[in-house]
Each structure stands twice: as structure tokens, then as C-alpha cells.
N, C-alpha and C positions, 0 to 999 in steps of 0.2 A: 103342112105349108109347102107349097111348090116353090122351087127355086128357079128364078129366071136367070139365064146366063148373063153374066155381068162382064162387059168389056173392060179390060184394064186401061187406065188412063195412059196417054202418051208419056214417054220417059221424062221429057222436060217438065210436063205438068206435074208428074208424080214427084219429081225432085223438088219443085217449087212448093207443092202442097205440104210435103213432109218437113221442109226446112222453114216454112213460114213461122211456126211458133218459136223457132230458135233464133231467126234473124230479125223478127219484128215483134215489138212488145206493145200490147194494147192495155186498156184500163182493166180488162177482165183479169189479166195476170196479177195485177196489184191487189185486186179484191180477193182473188183466190189464194193469194199468199198472205194477205193481212188477216183475214178472218181466222184461219187455223193458227196463224202465228200468235194471235192474242191468247188462244187457249193453251198453246205451248208455253207461253210466258207464265200464264196462271198455274200451269202444272209445275214449272220450275220454282215458282214462289211457294207453292204448297210443299214441295220437297224440302226447300230451305227452311220453311217453318217447322217441318217435322224434325229436321236436324237440330234446329235451335231450341225448340220447346221440348224435344224428346219424343220417343216413339209412343208415348202414352196418348198423344192426341189422335192416334189411329185407333181403329177398332180391334186391333190384333192383340189378344191377351189369352191367358190360359182359359180353356184348353185348346182353343182354335188359334194356333200360331200361324196358320196359313189362311189368308183371306183373299182380298181382291188382288194383292200383288202377285201371289203365286198363280192365281187364276189367270191373270193377264200374261204372266210368263209362259204358261203352257199354251194359252190361246195364240199368242203371237208366234211362238215357235211352230205351232201347227199351221198358221197362215203362211209361213215361209215355204211350205211345201207346194204352194200354188205354182211357183215359177220354175225353179230349177228342175224339179222332178218331172212335172208335166212337160216342160220344154224339152228336156233331155229325151224322154220317151218318144215324143212326137218327132224329134230330129232323127232318132235311131230308126224309126219305122218309116221315115221319109214321107210323113203326111203333108201333102202339098198345101192344105188349107191353113196350116199352122204358121205360115210365114209372117203375116201381120200381127200375130198374137204373141210370139215367143218373147220379144223384148218387154212387152207389157207385163208378162208373167215373171220374167227373170228379175225385173226391178222390184217387184213385190217381195221376192225371196230375200234380197239383200236388205231392204229397209225393215222388213218384219223381223229378221234376225237381229238387226241392230237394236230395234226397240225392245224385243224380248230379252236380249242379253243384258239390258239395263236393270231389269227387275231384281236380280240378286243384289245389286247395289242399293236400289231403292228400299229393298226389304231389310237391309242392314240398319240397325240403330245407329251405328257409327261407321258410315261409309268410308271415312278416311283410313280405316283399317281393312279396306277391301283386299289388300294384298294377301291377307290371311286366306282368302279363297283360292289363291293361286297355288297349285300343288308343287311345292318345292321341298327338297330334303333339308332337314335340319339335324343338328347334332343329337337332339333329344328324341328324334324320330317321331315327333308329334305330327308333322306334316310331311308328306300327304298321307291321308288315310285312303289307300287305294281300294279298300273294300266299300267305300261310300259311293253310291250312284251320283252324288253331287260332284265328285271329282271327275267321274266319267262325263258328266254334262259339260264340264269345262273343256275337256279335250274335244268332245264331239261337236259342240257348238262352234268352237273356234276353227276346227277343221272344215266344217260345213260353210262357215262364213267366208273363209279364205277361198275355198273351191268355188263358191257361188260368185264372189267378186271376179275371179278369173274367168268363169263361164260367161258372166255378163260383159266383161271388158273385151274379150277376144272378138266377137262379131261386131263390136262397135268401132273397131279400128278403121275399116274402109269408110264408114260414115264420118268419122272424125276427119278423114282426109278430104271428104266432100265439103264439110264446113270450113276446114282450113283454107281451101282455095276460093271460098266465097266471102271471107272476112278479111279485115285489115287491123293493124295496130296490135293492141294487147291480146285481143281475142284470137287473132291470127297466130300469135306466138304460142298461146296456150294450146290451141288445137294442133299446132305443128308438133308440139311435144307429145300430145296424146296420140297423134297418128303414127308415131314411131317410124317415120320415114316411109310411110306407105305410098307406093306408086302403082299398085295394081298389076305388077308383073306376074307371069304364070308361076314363077317360083314362090312368090309371096302368097298367091292364092292357094297353091298346093299346101304350103306350110300351115296356113290358116285353117283350111278344111281338115287337115290331119289333126291339128291341135283341138279343134272343136269336137271331132269325132272321139278323140281320147277322153276329153273332159266329159262328154255326154255319157260315156260308158262308166267313168269313174265316179261321177256325182250321184248316180242312182243308189248304189249301196250305202254311200255316206248319208244321203237324205233319209233313207229308211232307218238306218242305225240311230240317227239323231233322235227321232221321236220314240223309237223303241227304248232308248236309254232314258228319255224323259219319263216314260211310263214306269221304268224301274224305280224312280223316285217314290212311286206309290206302292207298286206291287211287292217291294222288299221291306215295307214298313208294317209292323204289327198293328194294323188299324182295320176295323170292320169294313168289309166290302172292297178292300184294297188288295188283299192277298189272293189274286186270281191270275191264272196263267194266260187269260185272254187279253190282258191289258196291252201287250206288245202290238199285235195286229189291230186291236181296237183303237189304239191311239194313232197308229199310222193311217188307218182308214179315215178316222175323224179329221186328221190333219189334211189329207188330200181333199176331203169333202169341203172343209171350210176354205181351203186354198182356192178351189175352183170357184166357189161363191164369191170370194174376194176378187178374183180375176174378172169375173163377169161384171161386177159392179164397176171396177176400174175401167174396163173396156167401154161400158156404156157411157161413163162420164167423159172419157177421152173422145168418144165418137160425137158426143153432144157439144162439148166446149171447144174442141179443136177442129170441128167440122171434118171429120174423117169418115163420112158416110160412104165414100167410094172405096174405102180400104178395110174398115171393120164392118163386114157385111152380115146380113141376117144368117147366112150359112155358118159363120163362125159361132154365133150365139146358139144356133140350133145344135151344132155338134157338141159344144161344151155343155149345153143343156141336157143332152142325152147322157153325157158322162156324169153330170150332177145327179141325174135320176138313178143311174147305176150305183153311185156311192150312197145315195139316200137309202136304197134297198139294202145295201151292205151294212150301213150304219144301223138300220132298223133291226137286222138280224143280230148284230153284236149286242145291242141294248136288250133285246128279248132274251138272248142267251144268258147275259149277265144276271138279269132278274130271275130267270127260270132256275138257274143253278142256286141262287141265293134262297129262293122260295122252297126248293126241295131240300136244301141243306138244313133249313129251319134252325140255324144257330141263334141263340137269344140276342147276342150283340148285333149280328147281321140283320136279323129281322127288325130290331129297333130302328136301324137306319133305313131299312127297306120301307117300313110303314111311314117313316117321316117324309119320305119322298113320294110315296104313292097316294097317301090320303090324309096326311097331317100337315105340319107347318110348311114344308117345302113342296107340297103337291101342286100349288099353282105354278111354281117355276118349272116343275117337272113336266106337267102337261103342256105348258107353253113351249118347252123344248121339243116335245114330241110333235106338236103342231108345226113348229118352224122347220124342224129337221126331217120330218117324214111326211106328214099329211100334205103340207103346202107343195113341196117338190113333186110328190106323187101325183097331185092333181095338175099342177101347172106344166110340169115337164112330161108327164105320162100321157096327157091328152094333147094330141098334135096341134090342134088349132090354138091352144094356149101357149105353145112353145114359141112365142114371139120374143122380141127384144124386151118389151115391157114385162112379159111373163117371167123371163129369165131374171130380170132385175128384182122383181118382187120376191121370187123364190129365193134368190141369193141373199137378199136382206134378211129374210126369215131364217135362212141357214146360219148366217153370221151371228144373229142374235141367239139362235138356238144352240150353236156350238159354244158360245161364251157361257151360256147358262149350264151347259153340260159340264164344262170344267169347274164351274162354281159348285154344282151339285155333287161332283166327285169329291171335292175337298171339304166343304164346310159341314154337311150333315155327318160325315164319317168322323171328323175330328171332334165334333160336338157330342157324339154318342159313342164313346169308346167302350171297352169291355166291362168296366166297373161303373155302376150308376153314380158313385160319388164324383166321378170325373166328367159327368155330363155338364155341358155349358152351351152358351149361345154366342152368336156373332152378329154384330150390326155394323156395317161399314160407316165410317165417319166422313165428313166433308172432304178432308184432305185426301182420302183414298179415292173418293168419287172424282174429284177434280183431276188427280193424276191419271186415273183411268181414261177420262174424257180426253185429256191432253195427249195420250198415246195415239188415239184415233186421229186427232188433229195433226200430230207429228207425221203420221203416215201420209195424210193428205198434203201437208206442206212439202215433205220430201218429194212426193210424186210430182207436184206442181213444179218445183225447182228443177227436177230431173228433166221433165218434158220441155222446160225452157232452155236447157243447155245441150240436150242430146235429142236427135230425132227419135221419137217414141216408137216408131215403126222402122224396121231395118230397110233402108233404101236399097242396098245392093241385093238383099235377098228377094225383095219384091220385084226388082227389075230382072234379076237373073234366074228366077225360079228356084232359088235356093242353092245354086251352083256357081262357083267362082270360075276364074280363068283356068283352074286346074282341069276342067272338063274339056275346054276348047272345042265345043261342039259346033260344026258348021251350021246347024239349024238355028243356033242362037249366036249370031255373029258378034253381038255386043259383048259377049262373054269371052271372046278370044283375047289375044294380045291387046286388041284395041280397048279392052275393058279398062285399061289404065286410064283412058280418057275420062271415064266416069269418076275415077278417083281424083282427076285433076280439074274437072269442070264444075 
């Protein structure tokens, strides 16, 4: 697909276009907020029902103690890699095309982490005892058990969430100042607090660029460690097909894979509903589509590697799980996963005429579905077919689990809609200044010199 050079809109039009969703409210906003809001309320009611009637109304029982809830936990923690990790890498390599994309991605990270971190609480039969999950020392030395990967999850996820919030907030400060100076009343006071006294001076730009550079470097190892630690929840348990050394990189690659797909879907929705056709261009979808293709090939290698080692090892317990996923009860889910995660991206992203915005969205939907199925197939067949046949069992999700699962996707949609209503979803100052603040003070870009403060005040 040939790319036609696209002229950037004038600065005033750019500011007006990106501030329109923030300053003006249409009926579409209420519809987009109401529909997912109904599903979120349904999910809360289901969770309250589970607490009131007991955990027995869910399908989680011996021997499959992990079902939809832990599947969703791993899935959403993986989706969180869409933003901070991709954005940080693109910032460090100074990829110019990433400017309209970074904030869309960073928001996904924060919201996905928030949703994923809720599932240890939802999975508890008595969530009012959730403080037992917090690793604190006691006189009897019962807590914390530092040998447990679940304790590592607590530290890793909270560290990643804190870093992601900071990484998201820092580049929003100049845009908060723009909104501050175009609003009045209560909104003006709120944005004035959020802008932290921003005036666009060269000293402020220099500090902002330095802080963002430090955060971009620091957040990458944190992001990689988070999903590696999540994989330890499985690889350190004596369960068939879990004790494999490949789970660390396998989970990280799958997380980036599903994260890119989620980002493409979010970008297409924003482009359509907020009329951002002049800013989220086909080139952005094509570049992310290429990255999606690379991750599909890497994912395919990891899945083949895992199955190959299991097949040649030929352990009775492992082979029981292997055949369950290849040609028995779970085979329809497995081959649907392969279709969505490998075949579909390979065709739509590998053949250039198909690598359009529509093709990217279709491939991304397939990947999101396939990656959720992958998490499910890692958990349920293995727990249902452990080493001794007497411990074999089955799992069937109940309505409460299904409603809560649907509610998490609705919650992501609702949070994204509310964020786009309160903050410019595309960074105004990065788009105007080519990704450089007043710290550069380049004569070729006069609006980024000391006069850039005008943009923070206009």
C-alpha cells in the first residue's frame, strides 16, 4: 500500500480538533458511556452475588481451582504491555511516526493493569480478607511467603502500575495546561492543579524531556519482569505442561502480541468515533501491523516449540494434556486459537494489499480472541488432567464468571471513553513540536523555542 504524503493540519486547527472531545459533549459520548456502564454494573452485581451466596455458584471447584478468573488475570496483565513497553521503545529509538500513538497505548497499560489486578480479589471467596494477600511480616512468620510467585506478583504489578501512571502523567502536563487556559470554573481549577504550574519555559521543557527519557529506560525492564513473574505462577507448579523453561519469554512475547492487537483496535475506534482521520493515519496502522506480523511468527515458534518438546518427551501426564488440546475435548478451542493468532495475522498482515486499517482491525480481533483462548488452554486442561488419573476433572464456567468476564471488557471501554473525554487522547505538544520541547530551542522550529510557552497558555 503506497503512502501518500500527508500535510499536517495548521496548529490552531490541530489544537481545536484534539480538544473538541474534551471541551464539547455530544450524544455519542453518553451512548458510549451508558452501554458499557450497564455491563459493568451487571458485573458488580454478579460479584456481589458471588460474595453473598458463596463461591459455589462459580464453576471453580476441585481439581480446577483456576478458571475464568485467573485466565482474565493473565490476559489483562498481558494486554497492559501494549502501552508502556511499546511506547517506551518507540520513544527511545525516536520513531517519528509514534507521536499520535503513544498516549493511546499508555492509557491501555494503566487501565488493563487496574482491571487485571482486581482478579486476585474477585477470585477470593472472602475478599474482605484481601489484606492477607499483602506481604507483611507477622510474629508467627506466616506472611509473607517470599518463595511464592504470588508474592512476587504483588510487588511486580504494583511497581509496574506506579511506573506506568507516572509515565502516562508526565507527557500530559503540557496538554493539561492547554485545557486549563481554555476552560473556566471548576474544570479550570482542576486542570490548573493537574498542570502543576506549567508555563512552557525552557527549564520546564528540559526537565520534562529528561524525566520522560529516564522513565522510558526504567519502565522496559519492569514491564518485561512483570509478565515473566506471572509466568512463574505456572512454571513453578508441579502441573503437566507447566514446568517448562520457555514460559518466561513465551508469556512476554504473547503479552506484547495481544497488547499490539488491543492498541490497533483502540486506535481504529478512536479514529472512527472522534474523527481523527488526519492524525491516526494508515501509516500508523501499517507499521503496527508489521509489528503484529513479527509477533505472530514469534508466537507461532513458541507454541510449536512447546508442543514439540512435550511430544518428544512423551510423558504420560503431559501427553494426556497434549491430546486433550490437539484432538479431543479442547481441540476446537486450540485450533481456533491457532487460526486467530497465527493464520489470520499471517494472511492479513503478511500480504501487503490486505494490510489496511480494516485488515489490521480484523487481524487484531482474531488475536485478542486467540490470546484469551491461549490463557484458558494453558490453565484448564492442565489442572483437569494432573499426574494421577483419580485427580482428573472438568471445568464449566457458570453465568457469574461469564458476566464478570464480559464486564471487564466493558470496563476497559468505559474507562477509555471517560479518559478521552477528560484528556486529549493524542498529545498536542508532541504533534506540534515533532516530539521535542523547548529544550531543543531549534531555530528551524520557532514555535518550540521560548515562545512555546504561548502554546501552553493559549
